[in-house]
N, C-alpha and C positions, 0 to 999 in steps of 0.2 A: 504493500500500500504506500510505499514511499518513505522518505526520511522525515525527521522532525520529532519533536517531543510527543509522546503518547499521552493523551489526556483521557483517562478511563473514568467514566461516570457510572456508578452503580447506585441508583437513586433509592434512598431510604427515608424513614421518618425524620431522622435527626439532622437533615440538611438545613442550614441557617441561610435564609435569603438575604443577600447583600444588596442594598439599594444602589450604592455607588462606590466607586473606588477613587481615592485621593491620589494614589501613586502607583507606578508600575510595580513596585515591590508587593503591594497588596494584590495586584492581579496575579502575579506569580504564585502567591500563597493560596490562591483559590483553586489551583490546578491539582485536584486530588481525586481519589477513587470513590465513586458513588454509584447508586443503583436507582433507576427509574422504576418506582413501584406504583403501578396503577391500581387504585383502590377507590372505594366509596367512603366519603366522610360527610358528616353533618356540618353544614356551613350556614351561618345566619347573615343575611344582607338586608332584607326588607321585612322586618317585623317577626319573622319566624325562621327557624332552622329547617333545612331540608338536606337530604342526602344528595351529593353530587359526585361525579367521577373526578378524582384528583390525582396528581403525581406527588408522591411523598407526603400526602395529607395536606398539601399546600394549594391555595387558590389566590392568585395565579401560581403556576408551578415555578420551580427554581430557575434562576438565571444561570445560563452556562457561559462562562468566560474562557476564551481560548486566545491563542495568538496565531496570527497568520503564519502558515507553515506547519502548524500542529497536526498530529494525527489524533482523532477523537474516537473513543469507544464508549458507547452508551448502552448499557444492558437494561432492557425493558422487560419487566415481569408484570404480567397482567393478572390482577386479583379482582377485577371488576366483572360484572355479569355480562358486559358487552365485549365482543371482539374489538381489537385495538390495533392501530398502526400510527406511527408518528412520522410527520414530515418535517424536515429541517429546511424551512422555507427560505429560499434564496441561495443555499449552498449548491454549487454547481455539480458536485458529485461526478467528477470527470471519470468516464468509462464505468461508473460504479452506481448504476441505477438501483442496485440491490439495497442501497442505504437511503434511497430517496423517500420512500414511505407511503405513497398513496395506495390505499387498499385495492387490490385486484388489478392494479396497473403495473407496479414494479414489485409487488410482493402480495402474498396472501396475508390476511391479518393475523396478529398474535392472539391465539384463542385463550379463553379463561384458563388460568393455571399454567400457561406456557410462557417462555422467555425468548427473546431475540436480541442479539447484539448488533447495533448499528455501528459500523466501522468505516470511517471515512477520513480523508485528508481535507484540510482547509488550505487551499492553494490560491495565491494571488487574489485574495479577498480580505478586506478589513472593513470594520464598521458594524452597524446595527442590523441584525436579522432577527428571526424568531423561530420557534418551533410550535407545532400544534398537532392535535389529532387529525387524521385524514381519513375518517370513516364516519358515515352518518353525520349528525350534528354535534358530535361529541367535543368538537373544538370550542363549544360554548364555555367549557370549564377547563379543558385540557390544553393549556398553552403557557408559554413563557418566553422570555427574551433570550437571544443568542448573540452575545457580544464578542466580536473578533477584534482584539487589540492589535495595533501595528507591530511589526518586528522591532526588537530593541534597536535604538538608534535612528528610527524613522518616525519623527514627531508628526502630529497632525499638521496639515497645510493651512492652519488657521490658528489664532491665538490660543495658547494652552489654557484650558479651563482650570479653575481651582478645584472643581468637584464635578462629578457626573451623576445624573439620576436617570433611571428608566421609568417611563410613563407608558403603561400598557393599557390601551383603551379597549373595553369589551362590552358585552351585553349580558344581562341577567334575566332569567325566567324564574318566577316563584315556584313553578311546577317542573317536573321532570321534562326536560326539553325533548327527549326522544318520544315521550308520550304525546307531547304537544304536536310534534311533527306527524306522528302516526295518525292522530285525529284529523289533521289537515289532509293527509293523503287519502284517508277513508272518505272524506267529503269531496275530494278532488279540488280543494281550495287551498290557498296559502295558509300555513299555520299562523296563529295569532302572534302579534308582535311581542317583543320582549317587554318586561315590566320596568326595566331600568337600563341605563348605560353605567359603566363603571370605569374608574381609573385605578389601576393596580387592585382590582377586585372590589373597590368600594364606590358606592353611588354618590356620596356627599350629602350635605344637609338639606338639599332641596327635595329629597324623597322622604316619605314617612318612616319613622322608626330607624333613622340612619344617623343619629347624632354621634354615635361612636364609630361610624363606618365612613370616615372621611380621611383620605390620604393627605399627609402634610409633608412638605419639604421645608427645611430651615436654611436660610441664606444669611450671609453677612454683607453689610453695606460695602459696595465697591468691588466685590468679587464677581467673576464671570463663571457661569455654569453651563455645562453641556447637557441638554435634555435629549434623551434618546426616546422618541415617540413612536409607538407601534400601534397600528390599528388592527386589533384582534377581533373586532366586532364581526358578527356573522353576516349582517345584511345592510349596514349603513356606512356610507361615506360620511366623514365628520369634519366639521370646522373645529379648530382648537385655538384658543387665545388665552392670554394672561393679562389681567387688569393692570393698566398703567405701564406695561413693559412691552417693548418691541423685541422681536426675535430675529435672529440672523440665520437663515437656512444655509447649512454647510455640507449636507449629505442627504441623499435619498437612496433607499434600497442598498445600502452599503457601498455607495459610489460617491466620491467627493464632487461637490458642485461649485460653481462660481457663487460666492456668497452674495446674498441680497437680504435686505431688511424687509420685514413684513409685520403687520399687526395681527395677522391670523394665518393659520396653516390649513390647507385642505389635504386630507389624507384618507385614501380609500382602503377598504378591507384588504389586508395582505401587504400594504405598503409600510415603510418605515421612513421617518424624517428626523434628522438630527438638527437641532437649533442651538445657537449660543444665546444666552440671556444674561445681561449685566444687571446686577442688583444696584441700580443707581437711582431709585426712587425714595421718597420719604419712608423711613422705616414704618412698617405696618403689616397688615395681613391682606393678601390679594388672592382672589379666586382665580384658579386655572379652570377653564370650562370647555366643554365640547358638546356639540349637538349636531344632529344630522343635516346634511345637504341633500335636498330632494327637490329637483326642478321639474319632475314629471308629474302628470296628473294622476297620482296614486294616493293611497292612504297616507295621511300626514303623521309622522312620528316626531313629536316636538319635545322629547325628553332631553333635558340638559343635565349632564353630569358635572360635578365640581370637585376639585381638590384645592388645597390651600398652599400658596407660597408665603411663608412667614419669615419676617426678619428676626434675627436673634434678639432676645430680651424684650420682644413685644408681647404683652399679655394676651392670653386667649380670649379675653373679654372684648377685644376690639372686633367689631363686625367687619368682615372682609368686603372689599369692593368687587363688583362684578365687572368682567370685561365686556367690551362691545364686540359681539360676534356678528358676522355677516348674516343677513336675512336667510332664512332656510332655503329660499329659492333664488339666491343671488348667483345666477349663472354668470353674470359679467365678472364678478370677483373670481369665480372658479376658473374661468377661461384665462383671465389675466394672470392669476397665480401660476397656473400650469405653463403659461408662455414664458414666465421668468426662469423656469428651471433649465439650467444649462450644465453640461459636463464641465469639469474643471479644465480639461485639455491642456495640461501643463507638460513640460518635458518629463517629469517623473510619473505623471498619470495621463498619458496621451489617449486620444480618441481613435479607435480603429473601426469606424463605421464603414461597412462595405460600400464601395463606390460603384462597382459593377454587380449587377443582380443576375443570378442564374435561374432563379425560379420566382415567378410572380404569383402570389396567392391572393384571392379576394373572398372573404368569408362574411356572409350576412348573418346578423343576429336577429332572431325573431321568436315570437311567442305563438302558441297554438292551443287549440282545444280539441282533444281527441276523445273518442267514445270511451265511457267507463260505466258499464251497467250498474256496478255496485256503488257508484258515487251519488252524491246528493242530487245533482242535476242531470245525471246520466253522462256527464263529461268530466274530464280532468284537464287542468292546465298543463301545458308542456312548453319546452323551450328548445331551440335548435340553432345549429350553424349550417348555413346553406340548406335549410329546411330538413336537416337530418338530426333527429334526437338520438343522442348517444345511448347505447344499450350496454349496461355494465356486464362484464364477463364473469364467469365463475372460476376462472383460472387466471393467475397473474399474467398479464400480457407480455412482460419482459421475459418470463420463463418460457412462454410459448414461442417467442421470437428466438431466444437463445437456443432452445432445444428443437426448433423447427417443428413445433407441434401443429398439426393440421386441425381445422375446424374450430379455432378459437377466435380468430378475427380475419377480416379481409383488408386489403390495402387498396381500396377503390374510392376513398373519400375524394369528392370532386374539388378541383382547384378553384372553382368559382360556382356561383349558383346556376342551376340548370335552366332557370327561367328568370332572366333579368326583368326588373320592374322599377317603378318610381319608388325607391326604397323609403324615403321620408316624406312622401306626399300625404294626401288625405288618409286617415286611418282605414286600413283594410280589414273588414270584419267578415269576409266570406272566404271559403276555401282555406281555413286556417289549420287544417290537419297537417301534422308533420309526419315525415317518413320514419318508421321504426323497423330496422332490419333485424333479422334473426341474430346476427353477429355484429359486434362493434366494427365500424368502418374507420380505418386509419389511413394516414397519408405517408407514403414512403419518400424519404429525402436522401439524396446522395451525400456521402461523406464529404465534408469540407466545401460543399456548395454554399452559395450565398442566397438567402431567402428574403424576399420582401412580402410582408403580409399586411393587407389592409383589412381591418375589422370595421364593418359598416353596420351601424344600428339601423333598424327598420321600424316602420309604423304598423307592423303586424300586431294588431290588437292594441298596442301602446308603445310609444317611444320611452326609453329609459336608459340611464347611464349604466355601464357595465365595467367593473374592474377585472381585467383579464390577467391571469398569472400563467407564465410558461415555466415548467419545471426544467431543470438541467441547464438553463441558459440565462444570461442577461441579454437584453436586446436594446437597440437604439430607437427611441421614439423620434422619427424623422419628420413627421407631419401629423396634423390634426385639423379638423374643421367641422363646421355645422352644415347639415344638408347632405346631399349625395356626393360621394367622391368622384372627381372629374379626372379620369386617367390621362387626359391630354394636357390639362393646365395645372393641376395640383402638384404633380411631381416637380415642376419647375420651382416651386416654393419650398421644397424640402430643405431642412437644415442638415447639411452633411458635414458641417464644421465642428460644432460642439453640441449635438443633440443630447438630451438627458438619456442616461443609461439606467435601465430599470429591470426588475423581474416581474413587476405588476404595473399595469397601466390602465387608466380609466378611458373608456370609449365614451365620449360625451353624448348626452341625450339628443337623439335625432341627428347624430353626426358620425364621424369616422376618425380612425387613428391608423397611422402607417408605421410599421415596425420593420427593422432590418437586423438580421443576425447571420453569423456564419455557423453552419451545421457541422461543428468539429468535435462534438461529444456524442459518440455512438450509443445507441440504446433506444428504449421506448420512453418518450417524454410526454407527460400529460399537459394539456392546455385547457383551462376552464375559467369560467366566470367565478370570481371569489365571493360573490353573493351566494351563500349556501342555499338559499331558496332556489335560485336559478340553476345552480349546479345539480341539485336534486331533481329538477325538471328535465335535465338532459343537455344543458348548455355547456358542452365539453367535447373534446376530441383528444387525439394523441398522434404524435409523429413517431415514425420508425426511422431513426437515423442509421444508415448502414455503417458497417465496420469500415475502418480505413484499410490501407493496403498491407499492413503488417500487424502482427500480434499486439504490439505496444500501442496500436491505434484502434484496438477492438475492445468490445465489452469484456470486462474481467469475468472470470468464472464465478458462479454464485457461491456464497458462503455455505458451510456445512449445516448451519443452524437455521437456514432460510425456512420460515414457517410453511407448512403444507396447507393446501386448501381442504 
């Protein structure tokens, strides 16, 4: 698996969650042996305790700190009643999809009472990522931060902060989320929305019975702090702001950016954003707050979660100030914010966006209504790419690819929709059925070829924004726009100099996003909307990237403890 320090994690009850590290020495001290123990624990957040699935009895789960170049081994033992798999979101897993984690894509899940060791290298990556369950809706409570520190002697390309904090944004249901989803599926309707949003597992004082469930960070006047913000919510893009304080964005999805100041951050599910904050205001207590961004004509979710930034020696009796957050449907702010994101593109961190494209892909995003005799209205909502709803296999697709198993999937996913139409015109409310094949349909990609993928939202039933995540790769977001993508004129406006590099990108409501990447990581790699509701409806697919011309450019052999189906 390569060289570098081996960081073995065997997650157990006694892990102490560290909020932030003041020095490199403290980071090194955290590299120990632990065990990921998946179990059910009673946790109280809104008025009553309920059993939830946790890692090491913690919610959120433990933060993993490693260094660029480390080898990481994480032993996961499942004591919960649900099958489990863990995805290390944003880790590229070079040639090693066996450690990627999405259930039935790169592995079969870890069954109750069984264990599996995720063994992978962290190569040429540094910054904030995260980990989460990748089966059913279990990532509602099974998630945590994954922080990659730079190699020794390689400081941040921005002012050194005095301290660092992790802020993991999430969602909370008062009931068992799996039962909530099951009820929705039986009706053929969306499950009910969450009861609260959370910051580091706590909803803040704006929710009932939450006076002791507020996350607080303490700062000192004049110091600069690095906030590592992660959106672990299942279904909501979020605005985030701090009362009275500006933020400087310096990293997205573990890639350094050209710094820019902003009063609010937009972060979609699956994305991470690092910001610098200087404690330069009158000493007091200031709310940090997040609430959904929703500019589509759908149900409004107006829950606002708060945490507190508190200056040292300020008494808790001081009432915190609230920040000014963008309006919930502030599309102009969202588009303007995303336009400001640029890769650093320095000599040390150059941009390698493909200039020549070997394969052009165009995928439409749509909703549908398919027959469901057992459902409430005789129909069930579905979602699709190029009008194809993904069918989950019963065997891991990577295993089927590696061992050349027949009858598990086909490789005939179309490069573009079979029937072009006015994608974002008037709502289309007829002929909304989507295609469901007997087997999952994947797309084969030649090794080391360059790919341009345009994701186009459509008005099939409704327009909506969609954060898409590609496993195994980063990609460059070379263009985006509202309306229909124009293949003749829009490419001339692409940013091929310093486009943002991400692993998760938002497709704007009623618009499109263009991505480019080089297919130099062989294996089977999942791509899906990171809104769990849409993923469950079938808004997903996978790429089969062929092996390179030599064994060292091919998929690694599977580990001996790979879970069986």
